[in-house]
C-alpha positions in Angstrom: -2.0 0.0 -16.5 -2.8 0.0 -12.8 -2.9 -3.2 -10.8 -3.8 -4.2 -7.2 -2.2 -7.1 -5.6 -3.4 -8.5 -2.2 -1.8 -11.3 -0.3 -3.3 -12.9 2.8 -0.9 -14.4 5.4 -1.0 -17.9 6.7 -2.5 -17.9 10.2 0.1 -16.9 12.8 2.7 -16.3 10.1 5.3 -13.5 10.6 8.2 -12.8 8.3 11.7 -13.1 9.7 14.3 -10.4 9.6 15.8 -11.6 6.4 12.5 -11.6 4.6 11.8 -8.1 5.9 15.1 -6.8 4.6 14.5 -8.4 1.2 11.0 -6.8 1.1 12.6 -3.3 1.7 14.8 -3.8 -1.3 11.9 -5.3 -3.4 9.7 -2.3 -2.7 12.5 0.1 -3.8 13.0 -1.5 -7.2 13.1 1.3 -9.8 11.3 -0.5 -12.7 7.6 -0.4 -11.7 6.0 2.5 -10.0 4.4 1.5 -6.7 1.6 4.0 -5.8 0.8 2.5 -2.4 1.6 -0.5 -0.4 0.8 -1.5 3.2 -0.5 -4.0 5.7 -4.0 -5.3 6.0 -4.9 -5.6 9.7 -7.5 -7.9 11.3 -10.0 -6.6 13.9 -7.4 -7.2 16.7 -4.8 -5.2 14.8 -2.6 -8.1 13.8 -1.1 -8.2 10.3 -3.4 -10.3 8.1 -1.9 -9.5 4.7 -0.9 -6.7 2.4 -2.1 -4.7 -0.5 -0.2 -2.9 -3.2 -1.3 -0.6 -6.0 1.2 -0.3 -8.8 1.7 0.6 -12.4 3.0 -1.9 -15.0 3.1 -1.9 -18.8 1.0 -5.1 -19.0 -0.2 -8.1 -17.0 3.0 -10.1 -17.6 5.1 -7.3 -16.0 2.7 -7.2 -13.1 2.8 -11.0 -12.6 6.6 -10.8 -12.7 6.7 -8.3 -9.9 4.3 -10.5 -7.8 6.4 -13.5 -8.4 9.5 -11.7 -7.1 7.8 -11.0 -3.7 9.9 -12.1 -0.8 6.8 -13.0 1.2 5.4 -15.1 -1.6 8.8 -16.9 -2.2 9.0 -17.6 1.6 5.6 -19.3 1.5 3.9 -16.8 3.9 0.7 -16.3 1.9 -2.2 -18.7 2.1 -3.6 -17.0 -0.9 -2.9 -13.9 -3.1 -4.7 -12.2 -6.0 -3.7 -9.8 -8.7 -6.3 -7.6 -10.4 -6.2 -4.9 -13.0 -7.5 -1.8 -11.4 -9.5 1.0 -12.9 -9.5 4.2 -10.8 -13.0 5.8 -11.0 -12.5 8.5 -8.5 -9.4 10.5 -7.8 
């Protein structure tokens, strides 16, 4: 199953070096295939959040991946959403 996860940063929030290093390790985990991940930028070009598209066996596995996010654990998101994704083109 494909999932999309979007997290929106608290205003003015930036991850510290430790969270960035943890995120690199987190994105390299071998258990779930991450198809795409990247920053969401506001009109001024500042990081406003992130979006990730990934494959998981079921929603429970997808939720477990989200729960392990270093940004989420550090309290950097004002909100985040997980959706099952159905690719219709491509």
